[in-house]
N, C-alpha and C positions, 0 to 999 in steps of 0.2 A: 316461178318452180322452188326459189326458197324458202316461201313461205308452204308453198304442199308437198315440198321434204317435213318440213319443221312441227308440221298438223301430224301426215304420220310418223316421225321420229316419236310424237307424246300416244300414242294410239298403242299403249301395252294394256294385258288386260288379262287377267287368271282364268286358267282353263281350267275349273272343280273337273276331272277325270280319271280315272279308277287314283290311281299315283295321287291324287290337290298335288301336283307340281304348278308354277306357274306359265304362261305364258306368255310370247312379245312380240312382236309382228313392229321391224320401223323398217322406214327407204332411208340408209345412210344416204355417206357425203357423195357418195359417187352412184348414189341415180339408184342401189340395189336390195332389192330386195328379201327381209330377213326377217329369220321370225328366230327368238331365247328359246330352246325346250326340252325340260327337265337341262341348265342350265348351259345347255350350250350352244352356240350362233349357230344357222344355218342359214347357208346362202340358198334361195330357191327361187331368183329373179334378177336379170342381168339391168332389170329397163321400171321406171317407175309407173306401180298400172294406174291404171285410170280411174276406180274404184278400190276402198277394202272396206271390210268390215269383220267382226271381232267377238266370234260366241266363244263361248264354253270350250268343246273341244276343234269347232272348229274355222278356219280363214277364208271363206272364200272373196274371190277379186280378182275386176276385170281387167286384165295385164296391159302391155303397155300399144297390146293389139285387136281389145278386147276379148280376145281368145279366152271365159269363163273355165278359171281353178281354182282348186279349193284346196286351201295347207291342213294335211289331217292324217296325226298317227307319223309324223316322221318325211311325210315326204308330200309334194303336193300332183295332184289328179287333176289333170286337165279334162276337162268334164265337155265340152261342146267349142267349136273355134266362128265365136262370131254372131252366137244365136242367140244367146240369150239377152230379151234384154230391160228383163226387170230380177233383184233374187233380197233371200233375209236372210238373217241371221239369229240366233235363237241356243238357248242352253246348251242343246242335244242334236237341233236339226238345221241341216241348211232348204232353203225351199228356193226355188229358181222356174222363172220364163222363158218358156221361149216361144217367142207369139202368144199365145190362145192356151198351150201345150202345159203346165202345172207340171214340177218333181217335186221328188225331196232327197234327199241327199242325207243319208241313216247311220250310220255304224260302218262307214266305207263306203255305202251302195244307193247307188243312185234309183228310184223307183220316179216310173210314172201315174200318178194318180190321178191328171184328167186328159185326153186330149184336146181340154176345148171348154176351162175353169172362165166364166164372168166375175167370178166373186168369191173370196179363198179369206181368210183369217187362219195364221200364222204362229205357236208358244212356247213352251216351253219343246216337251212333248205331244205337240198335238198338232194338228191339221185338222178347222173345219174348209171345204169349197162347196162348189157347184157345180159339179158337173152337167154339165150340156146335153152335154151329148144322151146318158144316161137321164135327165132329168129326176137327177134328187138331190139332195146337201149329202154328205158323205162324211166321214172324221179319217181320218190316218191316226188308228195311235198302238204305240206298240210291237211297230208292220204293218199292221195290217187293216185294212178298211171297211168299214161296218156305214151301214145307212142309218141316216141322223131324219130328217124332212124328205117326202116327196114336192120336187115342184111344179112351182105353180103358174104358166108361162108370161113374162112381163109381168110380175113380183121376184123380189128379192128379201129376204128374212132381213128386217132393219131393227131391232132388239137385240140383239146376238155381243156373248160378253166369252171369248179366247183366253185363260191363263191359265197356264204354265199344264196343267191334269185333265185340265176341265172344260164345260161349252156350258154355255145359262140359253136362254134363245126361247122365246114367243112363238110359239108354229104358227101355221100361216091361219089354223084354224082361236088363234085368240085361246090357246093351252101354256102352264109353261114348265120350260121344259129343261136337265138336266142329260148332258152326254158325262159319264166320270166308269174310271174306268172300264172301259169300253163297251158296257151299257147304257139303252135311253128309257134315264125315272122320268114318269112321268109326274111330276112335283104336287104343279096347280089344275084344276080345272080350266080354270078364270087365268086373261092377264092379272101380272104383278103392274104394283103401281111405279120399284122402281128398284132394280138388282146390281148386283155389282159384283165378282169374283178372283178368287184369288189360288192359290192351291188345298187341294181338297175341300176348297170352302165357300159358298154363296152365303150372301148374302139380302135380304129379298122383302121388300115389304106386301103383302098379301091384297089382298081383294079387300079385302077385311079392316086396315090400314095397321093389319098384325104385322112386328116388327122380328123374322126368325129368322135361323142360321143353320146352311144346312151344311155338314161337317163329317168328314167323314162318312159318306153315305146315315147316316145320324143328324133328320130331319129339328129342332128343339126353336118353343114358342118361347121367342123372348119377352118379349114387353109384348102386351094390351094393345099399344099406345106405339105409333108410328115413331121416330128417335128424328130428331133435330137436323139431326147430319152421321153420316156414317161410310170407313173407309174399313174396303176389305185388303190384306195382306196374304201371309201364308199361313196357314193352319191360324190366320187370327184374325177378328173386327174389332176396329174401336168407332166405340159411338156416343152420342153426349141422346141422353137418354130422352121424353118431352119432358120429364122434372127436373129436366139442366147437373144432373147426374150423368159426367164422366167415365166413362169403364171401355175392361175391353175384356171382352170372352177368346180363351187361348188354350188347346190342350182340353175341351169340353167341361174347362169351368169358364165362370162367370169370375173377373175383377172390376171392382170401384174402387178409380183413384178414387174421385171427391166430386161436390160440388162445381162444378164451373162449365164454363164454356169455352175452353183453353183453342187457340192457333198448333192444333198436328197434320202432321205426315203420316199416310202406314206406307212402305215403302217390303214387298217381298217380307224379312224376317223381321224387321225394326218399325215400332214404333217411336216417334220425336214427339214429344210437348212441350208446351210455356207453359209452367202453371204459376194460379195464383202471385205467386211472388217474382215473375218472372226467369226463372231459374231454366234451362234446355236441361232437358229428365228425357234418357227410354229406357223404354219396357222392348226388352229381347227375351222372348224363350223364359217368362216365370218373372225373368227377375228387374228390379229397375235399380237406373245407372244414375248420380250426379251429374250432369258436364262438363255444364256452367253457371253465373250463379243471373248471365241474362239470356235472351233471346237470340243469339246470333243472324245475323243474314249471310244468304249462297251455301243452307248446308244442302250436303247430295249425302243421299242415301238408296244402296242396294246389294242386293242378298243378306249377307250380315251384318254388313258393316255403313259408317256413317261418316262424314269427313264435314271442317270447314276452317276457316282462317278466323281464331278469336284475333278481340282486341291484343291481345301482347302481340298479334300477328306470327303465329305461329301452325301452322297444319297440325291440326290435332284429328286423328282417327278412331271411332269406336268399332272395332272387328272382334264379334264372336265374345264377348264379356271384360274385354281389353281396351283402357286406351293409351295408347301411346301419341307422345308426342314429334312429327314427323319432321319434322326443320322447320327455323328459327328468319331461315335469311329468305331476304327478298324473291320472289320466286315470279316471274312470267308465264308459266301457266301449271298449272293440273289438275290432273283428272282423279275419280275416284272406276273403278270399272272391276265387276264378280273379287269383292275384296280386298282386291291390289291397287295403292295408292300411286299416281306414276307425275312428278312434276319435273320441269327442266328450269335453273336457274341459270344467266342470262340466255346465249347464246346460244350456246352448246353443248349443256350442262347436261343429262338427260336420269332420274335414274326413278330406279324401284325398288317403291317399299310394299312388304306385303307379310303379316304376321313379326313385329320385330324386326325385322333382317331389313337391311339397308339392299340392293343392287347395285 
């Protein structure tokens, strides 16, 4: 029980709602579920949950009796008693299954998406699901349900990327399609060789091996040759071109970083890479920042932030263009969630660090 409580105690995370205030959830030493919201701690349950997941706008959990509950906007709502067999949380949505019935919790309201669902994908603001009863692939976005693809019995879509607010897929006719802002776009009449998706953005290599980027409704032919590698984030694509140049597409512009084939990662708004001298550099919304003279291990990136413990045993955080040395204490555990650093010192000290302030 102690290890379970400790693991939940460090499950703090930031919820960026309208007020942009952090939200935290933990089980205290009395085994009570506590939520920290707008700087105040609320007791929301008297027994430790069976499981808990943290999103940006909601905290769903199965309580001690396996009743499914969701903390949202200052209060807990019991969704059902013992019927939920799976649940998922993203930035803005909670999806859950009662047997094969797929449901979504969105802005405080619970909606049934399909009575029988055999396949589904959920992202920040969008759900793609196979409604087996209606025989359609459908998308839930912005409170509305749209038909995406007719279902072929005994077949499922196998090449699908669902990210943030966009869906990219090869349909049953082997045509490449994009669902964006509630509309289905006939992107290519042939299946593509590879593709990836992020917020507002899809990068892909088409049937002729040309490298293209769909961004904010526009399609750009970036290169006549397929890149050796590429990764997609939010409004951003980083790639190594066929002729060996490391580049990043951001805000409809293409930046050439240099002739190199670096180790690199792309997560949400963060591009981190190892330059030819071994230095860790970060690209964030058009700006480059030098972080270390070497490339650390154990780097974690999420949303607008990147964190790691450097060679001086300092927990360092890059967030929204600023760099903070969070602590140099010996850590039992640390985590980055939604731009918030949470860390544990010793057996019983738990702290939260957000935008330069420690809680």
